[in-house]
Residue, then its C-alpha position, 0 to 999 in steps of 0.5 A: m360652105l354649108q349651103l354647097l354641102s346641102l348641094i353635094l351631099p345628097l348627089f353623092a349619097l345617091i351613088l353610095m346608096g346605089w352602090l350599097t343596094v347592089r353590094l347588100k344583094l337588095l337589087d339584083e344584076a338585072g334590076a340595076s341594069g335595068l334601072s341604068g338602061f332606063a336612065y340612059s335610054a329615056a330619063l336623061p335623052a328628055l333632060l338634054f332635049s328639053s334643056i335644047v328646046q327651051l334655048r332661045t339661042l344655041p350656044t357656041l362650039t369653042a368652049s367644046v372644041a377646046y376641051l375636046s382638044c384638051c381631051i386629046v392632048l392629055f391622052g397623048l402625053t398620058m400614053a406617051f408617059g405609060r409606054l416609058f413605065l409600062g411597056p410598049s402595049l398599045a392597049r395598055t396605054t390606051v386604057l390609061g390615057l382613057n382612064a385619065t380623060y374620059g369623064n363620067v359627064i352623062f351620068l354624074g355631070t349633067p345632074i350636078v351641072s343641072a343643079v348648079f346651073g340650071p337648064k342654061g348650064v346643061s345647054l352649055a354641056l351638050a356640045i362637050i358631052g357630043f364630043h367627048s362621048g363621040v370621040l373619046l371611046p371610038m378612038a380608044a377602040l381603035l387604037i386598041e383594036l389596032d394592038t389587039g387585031r381582033q373582031g374582024g380588023i379595023r374596018a369592021v370595027a370603025r363600021r361597028i362604032g359609027l352604027n353604035l353612035l347612030r344608034n346612042p340615045i343621048i347623041l340622038s336626044i341632042c340631034a333630035g333637040l337641035a333639029w326641033h330648035g332649028l324649026g322653032i316648032p314650040v312642043p306640044p303641052p302633052l309631049h312637054r309635060l311628059l318630058s319634064l316628068l322623064a327629066q326630073s327623074a334622071a339626076p336621082l336615077a342616073l347617080f343611083s345608077l352610078g352606083c350600082s355600076l360602081p366595080p370592086l376595087n382591086r388591091d393590087k399595089q401596081v393597079i392602085e398605082e395606076a389608078v392614083f396616078a390616071t386619078a390625078l390626071k383627071l381630077v387635077v391636071l385636066p380641068l387645070l388644062v382646060g381652065v387654062v386654055y379656056w383662059q388663052l381663048g378670052l372665053s369667061g363666066m359660065p362656060v368656064e365654070v361648066g366646062v372646069l366643072i365636068a373636066a373634074m368629073p371622075t372617070g366614067a364606067n365606060a372607060f372600065l366597060l371598054a377595057r373589060r371587053t376588049t383588054a386584059f387591062a381591066e383592073a386598072a380601069a375598074s380601080t381607077v373609076v372607084l377611087a376617082t369618084a370617091v376622091s372627086v367629091f373633093s374635087i367637085a367641091a373645090i370647083l364649086t366653091w370657086v364658081a360661088 
C-alpha cells in the first residue's frame, strides 16, 4: 500500500499544484496555455513516438477495438437514459454521453501507464488513444451539429474535423512512430537524446497542465446530479464493462490491466471544451471533469491495487 501511495500521490500532487498555481494567480492564462501546448505538441508526442520505435513487435488492435466498442455502447445507452430524464435535446444527451466515456487518456492516462508499466505499457495504450481520441470527439461533434445546425452544416463540420485530425500532434506522432518502426531504421543518437529529454518532461508537464486547465465547479443541484451520474458511469461502469468484454474475448495480462486502467481515467477536459464551444451545457461537463478527476484518485488506486 505504501508503494502504491508513493506512486499515485505525487502524480495527483502535480495536478493539485497546477490547479493552485492558476487559482492563486501565480500563472496567468497565457502561461498555462503555453505549458499545455508544449506538453500536447512536443513532450507527449515524443513519448509516444519513442515508445513505438523502441518496440520489437507492435501490439494487436483487438484490445483497442474492444475498448472503443465499449465506449460507443455506453455512449449510446447514456444518451438514451439522458433522453428520458433530460429531455429530447440531442446536443445535451451527446454531452452527457461524452462525459461518461471520453477519458483523460493523454494528459493523465499516459503518465500513469508509463509510471506503472513502462514503455511496453505505453505502447499498448497507443492504439486505444488513437481510436479513443480519433472517434469519440468527432462523433460527438457531428451529433451536436445535427442538433444545432450551425457552422455550415454537417459536411463542413466533417471536413474541419478531418483536417484537425490530420494536424493533431498525438495522432501524427503515433503514425510517424508506426512508419519509422515499419521501416526498421534505427533512431540517430542525437534524435534519440532529444526525444528522451522531451519524453522525460511529458509526465510532469501533462499533469501540471491538467491541473491548470481544470474549470471551476458549478454548485447548481441539477448540474451536480448530472456530474455525479456521468462520473459514476465513467469511473465504475466503463472499467467494469471493459474488463468483462476483455474477459469474454480471452484477453489476459498486461493488455487487460492497461485497458481497464485507462477506462478508469476521469473525464477529459476536451469534453468540456467541446461543450463550451458548441452547446449551452458546458456547466455539467465542467463539473464532471472536476468531480471525476478528484474521485479518480480512489478508482485508480483500487485498480492499481488489483494490478499489483
